[in-house]
MARBA-795158 format. One line per field, with one value per residue: residue number from 1; x, y negated, z of N, C-alpha, C in turn. Coordinates in steps of 0.2 Angstrom, whole numbers. Example, Ala and Ser with C-alpha at 12.3 -4.5 7.8 and 13.67 -1.06 7.14 Angstrom:
<rs>
num: [1;2] $
nu: [66;64] $
nv: [28;11] $
nw: [39;35] $
cau: [62;68] $
cav: [22;5] $
caw: [39;36] $
cu: [66;64] $
cv: [16;0] $
cw: [39;39] $
</rs>
This chain:
<rs>
num: [1;2;3;4;5;6;7;8;9;10;11;12;13;14;15;16;17;18;19;20;21;22;23;24;25;26;27;28;29;30;31;32;33;34;35;36;37;38;39;40;41;42;43;44;45;46;47;48;49;50;51;52;53;54;55;56;57;58;59;60;61;62;63;64;65;66;67;68;69;70;71;72;73;74;75;76;77;78;79;80;81;82;83;84;85;86;87;88;89;90;91;92;93;94;95;96;97;98;99;100;101;102;103;104;105;106;107;108;109;110;111;112;113;114;115;116;117;118;119;120;121;122;123;124;125;126;127;128;129;130;131;132;133;134;135;136;137;138;139;140;141;142;143;144;145;146;147;148;149;150;151;152;153;154;155;156;157;158;159;160;161;162;163;164;165;166;167;168;169;170;171;172;173;174;175;176;177;178;179;180;181;182;183;184;185;186;187;188;189;190;191;192;193;194;195;196;197;198;199;200;201;202;203;204;205;206;207;208;209;210;211;212;213;214;215;216;217;218;219;220;221;222;223;224;225;226;227;228;229;230;231;232;233;234;235;236;237;238;239;240;241;242;243;244;245;246;247;248;249;250;251;252;253;254;255;256;257;258;259;260;261;262;263;264;265;266;267;268;269;270;271;272;273;274;275;276;277;278;279;280;281;282;283;284;285;286;287;288;289;290;291;292;293;294;295;296;297;298;299;300;301;302;303;304] $
nu: [1325;1315;1312;1296;1292;1303;1306;1295;1296;1308;1304;1296;1305;1313;1304;1303;1314;1311;1303;1288;1277;1280;1280;1266;1261;1267;1262;1248;1249;1253;1242;1232;1237;1236;1222;1218;1224;1216;1204;1205;1207;1195;1187;1191;1187;1173;1170;1173;1163;1151;1151;1153;1146;1133;1116;1105;1089;1081;1069;1065;1067;1075;1084;1090;1097;1106;1114;1120;1128;1137;1144;1139;1131;1133;1129;1115;1100;1087;1074;1062;1049;1051;1064;1073;1085;1103;1106;1112;1104;1095;1089;1089;1080;1063;1053;1040;1030;1033;1023;1017;1022;1028;1028;1031;1039;1049;1054;1059;1070;1079;1085;1098;1097;1084;1081;1070;1057;1048;1031;1022;1028;1028;1021;1025;1038;1036;1031;1043;1051;1045;1048;1061;1069;1081;1079;1082;1077;1076;1071;1072;1067;1072;1086;1097;1094;1095;1108;1113;1107;1114;1127;1123;1118;1130;1138;1131;1133;1146;1154;1160;1169;1168;1155;1155;1163;1154;1143;1149;1154;1142;1135;1143;1142;1129;1128;1135;1126;1116;1122;1123;1112;1111;1109;1099;1082;1068;1058;1041;1035;1025;1022;1014;1008;997;981;968;964;969;986;1001;1017;1025;1036;1043;1045;1056;1056;1051;1061;1072;1067;1068;1082;1087;1083;1070;1054;1044;1026;1019;1022;1019;1010;997;1003;1019;1017;1003;985;978;970;962;959;969;980;978;977;990;997;1008;1023;1030;1026;1026;1022;1017;1005;1000;991;986;993;983;972;975;975;961;956;946;948;962;968;974;985;1002;1011;1004;1000;1012;1017;1025;1025;1030;1033;1035;1044;1052;1058;1064;1055;1060;1072;1070;1060;1064;1074;1089;1106;1105;1098;1105;1107;1094;1092;1100;1094;1082;1086;1090;1078;1071;1078;1083;1073;1072] $
nv: [-656;-643;-627;-620;-608;-600;-600;-593;-580;-576;-575;-564;-555;-554;-548;-535;-530;-529;-521;-511;-515;-528;-534;-533;-542;-554;-555;-557;-570;-577;-576;-582;-595;-598;-598;-609;-619;-619;-621;-635;-641;-639;-646;-659;-661;-659;-670;-680;-678;-681;-695;-700;-702;-702;-706;-718;-724;-739;-745;-756;-773;-779;-769;-768;-780;-778;-767;-773;-783;-775;-771;-760;-758;-752;-739;-739;-735;-738;-749;-758;-771;-781;-782;-793;-800;-799;-807;-797;-786;-788;-781;-768;-753;-754;-747;-749;-758;-763;-758;-750;-738;-730;-714;-705;-711;-714;-701;-697;-704;-696;-697;-695;-699;-708;-724;-729;-738;-744;-741;-740;-733;-721;-709;-708;-704;-692;-685;-685;-677;-665;-662;-660;-670;-681;-693;-709;-718;-734;-746;-760;-767;-776;-787;-780;-767;-770;-772;-760;-752;-757;-751;-738;-737;-740;-728;-719;-722;-721;-731;-735;-744;-756;-759;-759;-771;-781;-780;-783;-796;-802;-801;-808;-821;-824;-824;-836;-845;-844;-848;-862;-868;-866;-874;-883;-890;-880;-880;-877;-864;-860;-847;-844;-831;-826;-832;-828;-813;-823;-822;-819;-818;-808;-809;-797;-794;-794;-807;-815;-813;-819;-832;-836;-834;-844;-855;-859;-857;-845;-845;-833;-822;-808;-797;-786;-779;-780;-789;-797;-799;-814;-826;-841;-850;-847;-852;-865;-867;-864;-875;-878;-886;-885;-879;-866;-862;-849;-845;-849;-860;-877;-893;-902;-895;-888;-898;-900;-889;-883;-891;-892;-903;-911;-904;-904;-901;-904;-917;-924;-921;-910;-898;-885;-878;-865;-872;-879;-869;-854;-840;-827;-828;-826;-817;-805;-792;-793;-797;-811;-817;-824;-836;-840;-841;-852;-862;-863;-868;-880;-886;-886;-894;-905;-909;-908] $
nw: [94;102;95;94;90;91;104;109;103;109;122;121;117;129;137;134;140;153;167;166;173;177;164;161;170;166;153;156;162;151;143;150;150;137;136;144;137;125;130;135;123;116;125;123;110;112;120;111;102;108;109;96;80;83;83;86;93;97;108;116;118;128;131;119;119;129;124;113;119;125;115;106;94;82;79;80;73;72;77;87;83;92;95;92;94;97;80;73;73;63;48;52;53;56;68;72;85;102;110;102;93;78;77;67;58;67;70;58;56;63;76;89;102;110;116;129;137;151;158;147;137;141;138;125;127;133;122;113;121;120;107;107;106;114;126;134;148;152;163;170;185;194;198;202;197;183;182;185;175;164;166;165;151;145;149;142;129;127;132;145;151;145;148;162;164;158;167;180;177;175;187;195;190;191;205;207;202;212;223;221;225;238;250;247;246;242;228;226;215;201;190;175;166;158;153;152;157;172;176;185;193;205;220;220;207;192;186;196;206;199;198;212;214;206;214;216;224;223;222;224;234;236;227;219;210;201;190;189;190;196;207;203;214;223;218;218;232;235;230;220;215;203;187;176;160;151;145;133;134;134;140;142;143;155;164;164;171;184;199;198;194;204;209;214;203;192;194;194;182;180;172;162;146;133;123;132;140;135;135;133;139;153;155;149;155;154;148;145;155;163;157;157;171;174;166;173;185;181;177;190;198;191;182;169] $
cau: [1318;1315;1308;1292;1291;1309;1305;1289;1299;1313;1301;1294;1311;1315;1299;1305;1319;1308;1299;1281;1272;1282;1278;1259;1260;1269;1257;1242;1250;1253;1235;1229;1240;1233;1215;1218;1225;1210;1198;1207;1206;1188;1184;1192;1182;1166;1169;1173;1157;1146;1150;1154;1142;1126;1111;1101;1084;1080;1062;1065;1071;1080;1089;1094;1102;1111;1118;1123;1133;1143;1146;1137;1125;1135;1125;1108;1097;1080;1072;1055;1049;1053;1071;1075;1091;1105;1105;1115;1099;1092;1090;1089;1074;1058;1048;1034;1030;1035;1018;1014;1028;1026;1032;1033;1045;1055;1057;1062;1077;1083;1089;1101;1094;1080;1080;1063;1056;1041;1025;1018;1031;1029;1018;1030;1044;1034;1031;1050;1054;1042;1051;1068;1073;1083;1077;1084;1073;1079;1066;1074;1062;1076;1092;1101;1092;1097;1115;1114;1105;1120;1132;1120;1119;1137;1140;1127;1136;1153;1158;1159;1173;1165;1148;1157;1165;1148;1139;1153;1154;1135;1134;1147;1140;1122;1129;1137;1120;1112;1126;1122;1106;1110;1107;1094;1075;1066;1052;1036;1034;1020;1023;1008;1009;991;976;962;963;974;991;1007;1022;1027;1043;1046;1046;1062;1055;1050;1068;1076;1065;1071;1089;1088;1082;1063;1050;1038;1021;1016;1027;1017;1004;995;1008;1024;1014;996;980;977;964;963;959;975;985;976;979;998;1000;1014;1026;1032;1022;1029;1016;1018;999;997;987;989;993;977;967;977;972;954;954;942;952;969;971;978;991;1008;1015;1001;1000;1019;1019;1030;1023;1035;1031;1041;1050;1057;1062;1063;1052;1065;1078;1068;1055;1068;1079;1095;1111;1103;1094;1110;1105;1087;1093;1103;1089;1077;1089;1090;1071;1069;1082;1084;1067;1073] $
cav: [-653;-635;-623;-617;-601;-597;-599;-588;-573;-575;-573;-557;-550;-553;-544;-528;-527;-529;-515;-511;-519;-535;-536;-534;-549;-560;-555;-560;-577;-580;-576;-588;-602;-600;-600;-616;-624;-618;-625;-642;-644;-639;-651;-665;-661;-660;-677;-685;-677;-685;-702;-702;-699;-702;-710;-721;-729;-743;-747;-761;-779;-780;-763;-770;-785;-775;-763;-778;-786;-770;-769;-753;-758;-749;-732;-740;-734;-740;-753;-761;-778;-786;-782;-799;-804;-805;-807;-791;-781;-789;-776;-761;-750;-755;-741;-751;-763;-761;-754;-746;-735;-726;-708;-701;-715;-713;-695;-697;-707;-691;-699;-691;-702;-714;-728;-731;-743;-745;-736;-740;-729;-714;-704;-707;-701;-685;-682;-684;-671;-659;-661;-658;-677;-683;-700;-712;-723;-740;-751;-764;-772;-780;-789;-774;-762;-772;-771;-752;-750;-759;-746;-732;-737;-739;-721;-715;-724;-720;-738;-737;-749;-762;-760;-762;-778;-785;-780;-786;-803;-805;-801;-814;-828;-825;-826;-843;-849;-843;-852;-869;-871;-863;-879;-887;-888;-875;-882;-871;-863;-856;-845;-841;-826;-825;-837;-824;-815;-827;-818;-822;-813;-808;-809;-791;-793;-797;-814;-818;-813;-824;-839;-837;-835;-851;-860;-860;-853;-842;-845;-827;-817;-802;-796;-779;-776;-785;-793;-795;-804;-819;-830;-849;-854;-845;-856;-872;-867;-864;-882;-878;-892;-884;-874;-864;-859;-845;-842;-852;-865;-884;-897;-906;-890;-886;-903;-900;-884;-885;-891;-891;-910;-914;-900;-908;-900;-907;-924;-927;-919;-905;-892;-883;-873;-861;-876;-881;-863;-849;-834;-821;-829;-824;-811;-799;-790;-792;-802;-818;-819;-829;-843;-841;-844;-859;-866;-864;-872;-887;-889;-886;-900;-911;-910;-909] $
caw: [96;103;90;98;88;93;112;110;101;114;128;119;117;136;140;132;144;159;168;163;178;176;157;162;174;162;148;159;163;144;140;154;148;130;137;147;131;121;134;135;116;115;129;120;104;114;122;106;98;112;108;89;75;86;80;92;91;103;108;120;117;133;130;113;120;133;119;109;124;127;108;104;90;76;78;81;66;72;83;87;80;97;96;88;96;92;73;70;72;57;43;55;52;62;69;75;90;108;113;96;89;73;79;61;56;72;70;51;57;66;81;94;108;109;122;130;143;155;158;141;133;145;134;119;129;133;115;111;124;117;100;108;105;120;127;140;151;156;164;176;189;198;195;203;192;177;182;185;168;159;166;162;144;143;149;136;122;128;133;152;154;143;152;169;163;157;173;185;176;175;194;198;187;194;212;207;202;218;228;219;228;245;255;244;246;236;225;225;208;198;183;172;160;154;155;153;164;175;178;187;195;212;221;218;200;189;185;203;209;195;201;219;213;204;219;217;229;219;226;225;237;235;223;219;205;200;186;191;190;202;208;203;220;227;215;221;239;236;228;217;213;196;184;170;157;145;143;127;135;133;145;143;146;161;168;165;175;190;205;197;192;210;210;213;197;186;195;193;175;180;168;157;141;129;121;138;143;131;139;132;144;160;155;147;160;150;150;144;161;166;154;160;178;174;164;178;190;178;178;197;201;187;179;161] $
cu: [1318;1310;1303;1291;1297;1308;1300;1292;1304;1310;1298;1299;1313;1310;1300;1310;1317;1304;1292;1277;1274;1279;1270;1258;1261;1264;1250;1243;1250;1246;1231;1231;1237;1226;1214;1219;1219;1205;1199;1205;1199;1184;1185;1188;1175;1165;1169;1166;1151;1145;1151;1149;1135;1122;1106;1095;1082;1073;1060;1069;1077;1086;1093;1099;1108;1116;1122;1129;1138;1145;1145;1131;1127;1130;1118;1105;1090;1078;1064;1055;1052;1060;1074;1081;1096;1104;1108;1110;1095;1094;1090;1081;1069;1053;1042;1035;1031;1029;1014;1019;1025;1031;1035;1039;1051;1058;1061;1069;1082;1088;1092;1098;1090;1079;1073;1063;1049;1036;1022;1021;1032;1027;1022;1036;1042;1034;1038;1053;1052;1046;1058;1072;1075;1081;1080;1080;1077;1074;1068;1069;1065;1082;1097;1100;1095;1105;1117;1113;1111;1125;1129;1120;1126;1140;1137;1131;1143;1157;1157;1163;1170;1159;1150;1159;1159;1144;1143;1153;1147;1133;1137;1144;1133;1123;1131;1131;1116;1116;1125;1117;1105;1107;1102;1087;1073;1059;1047;1034;1029;1021;1017;1009;1003;986;969;963;970;979;997;1012;1023;1034;1047;1047;1053;1062;1055;1057;1072;1074;1068;1078;1091;1086;1075;1060;1044;1032;1017;1021;1025;1010;1003;1000;1013;1021;1007;991;980;971;966;964;965;981;984;978;987;1001;1007;1017;1029;1028;1025;1024;1018;1011;996;992;990;989;987;972;968;974;965;951;951;947;959;972;975;983;997;1011;1011;1001;1007;1022;1025;1028;1027;1032;1037;1046;1055;1061;1060;1061;1057;1070;1076;1063;1059;1074;1085;1100;1110;1099;1099;1108;1098;1088;1095;1098;1084;1079;1089;1083;1069;1072;1083;1078;1067;1077] $
cv: [-645;-632;-619;-609;-597;-595;-593;-581;-571;-572;-566;-552;-549;-548;-537;-525;-527;-522;-516;-516;-527;-538;-537;-541;-555;-560;-559;-568;-581;-581;-582;-594;-603;-601;-607;-621;-625;-622;-632;-645;-644;-644;-658;-666;-662;-667;-682;-684;-681;-692;-705;-699;-699;-707;-712;-725;-732;-746;-753;-767;-780;-775;-765;-775;-783;-771;-768;-781;-781;-767;-762;-753;-754;-743;-733;-740;-736;-744;-755;-768;-783;-787;-787;-803;-798;-803;-800;-785;-782;-784;-769;-759;-751;-749;-743;-757;-759;-756;-750;-743;-730;-719;-705;-705;-714;-707;-694;-700;-702;-693;-694;-693;-708;-717;-730;-735;-743;-740;-735;-735;-722;-708;-702;-703;-693;-681;-680;-678;-665;-657;-660;-664;-680;-691;-702;-718;-728;-745;-755;-768;-776;-782;-783;-768;-763;-770;-764;-750;-752;-753;-739;-731;-737;-732;-717;-716;-723;-726;-740;-743;-756;-764;-762;-769;-782;-785;-784;-794;-806;-806;-807;-821;-829;-827;-834;-848;-849;-848;-860;-872;-869;-868;-884;-885;-884;-877;-876;-870;-858;-854;-842;-837;-826;-830;-833;-817;-819;-822;-821;-816;-814;-808;-803;-789;-796;-804;-818;-818;-818;-831;-840;-838;-842;-857;-862;-855;-851;-842;-839;-822;-810;-802;-788;-776;-782;-791;-792;-801;-808;-823;-838;-852;-852;-850;-863;-872;-868;-871;-882;-885;-892;-879;-872;-860;-855;-842;-845;-857;-872;-888;-900;-901;-888;-891;-903;-894;-886;-885;-891;-898;-913;-910;-905;-907;-904;-915;-927;-924;-915;-898;-891;-877;-869;-866;-878;-875;-857;-843;-828;-822;-826;-818;-805;-798;-788;-797;-809;-821;-824;-836;-845;-844;-851;-864;-868;-869;-879;-890;-890;-893;-906;-913;-911;-903] $
cw: [96;98;94;97;91;101;113;108;106;120;127;120;125;139;139;137;151;161;166;167;177;169;158;165;170;156;150;160;156;142;144;152;141;131;139;141;127;124;134;128;114;119;126;114;106;116;117;102;102;111;101;85;77;83;85;89;98;103;113;119;122;133;124;114;125;128;115;113;125;120;106;99;83;74;79;74;66;78;82;85;85;98;91;89;99;85;70;70;66;51;46;54;58;62;72;80;97;111;108;91;84;74;72;58;60;71;63;51;60;71;86;101;106;116;123;136;145;154;151;136;136;141;127;121;130;127;112;114;122;110;101;107;112;120;134;142;155;157;171;179;193;195;196;199;185;177;182;178;163;160;164;155;142;144;144;130;122;128;140;154;151;147;159;169;163;164;179;184;177;183;197;196;190;202;212;206;208;223;227;223;235;250;253;245;240;234;224;217;206;191;180;166;155;157;156;152;167;178;180;189;202;213;220;211;198;189;192;206;205;197;208;218;211;208;220;222;225;224;228;228;236;231;222;215;204;195;186;190;197;202;207;209;224;224;218;228;240;234;225;214;205;193;177;166;151;143;137;128;134;139;147;146;153;166;169;169;182;196;204;196;198;212;209;206;191;188;193;186;175;178;162;153;138;126;126;140;139;135;139;137;151;160;153;152;157;152;149;150;164;163;156;167;178;171;169;183;187;179;185;200;197;183;172;159] $
</rs>
C-alpha cells in the first residue's frame, strides 16, 4: 500500500525544483483538490444528518399507515388517537385527536418534522411554521395523489427505494382489481357517511374513485365538495342497488325512511355496514385501500 504522507512530501520536494509560476499553479490545484474532498465529506455528513436522529410526529392515520408500510416508524415520537394501525404505534405518545391536537404536548416532543393532513389542520400547520417547526402536508384526494404521497413520505424519511417499491406494487395490484370487472355490469352504489345531515361522496373523492375502481357505479358523480351534503330525494331518484352505511343508522330505521323502502338496495337486502366492510379500508387513503377495493368488489359481485 502506498504511503500517502510519503507521496505528499515527495510532491512538495519536486515543487522546489520547479520555477516559481509552476509552483503557484500546482499549489492552486492542490488547494482545490483538498477543498473538493472537504466538501464531499461535509455533504456525506449532511445527508446522513437529514435522515438519522430525526423525531417525527404524525397527525393523520393514513400517513401513519403509509409510514409503517415503508418501514419508517422507528423515529415516530408522537401520534393522534386515530393512528391505531398497525399495532406498532401502540405506546407512542398521543398528542390529541385528528381535529383537536394539543399543541403544547406536540411541541414538548421537540419534533424535527410534523406530518399534517387536510384543511382541518391548516391553522395548526401555520402555528408550527411560526415556531420554526417544519411540517409536511400529505392529503391525498385521489389514488394518484396517494401514490405520489407515498413517494414524498419516503423521500422525507430517507427511504425512497422502499417507498417506490410500495407505490409501484400498490399501483399494479389496484389495476388488477380494476381489470377484474372490465366487462361486467356496474351496480349503482350509494355510500352514506352521515345521517344528519345526510352526506355522501362524489366520484372526485378518494372513496368515490375506489368504488368505481372496484366495479361499482357511484350514484353521485358530482357534488359541491368531495364529501358533501345530499338530498334524500336524490338518493331515491338514483335507485341504488347497493348501500354502504357508515352513518351509525340501523337497517330497520333505513327501511322506515320516507320513500326508501322500494329502493333496490333495501328491497333486495343489499345494505352493508361496518362489520361487512371496515371503513378504514376505504376512507383512509393509504396502502390498505387495496384490501378495501377487493372487499368492495366481493360485495358488489358476490353479495357477501
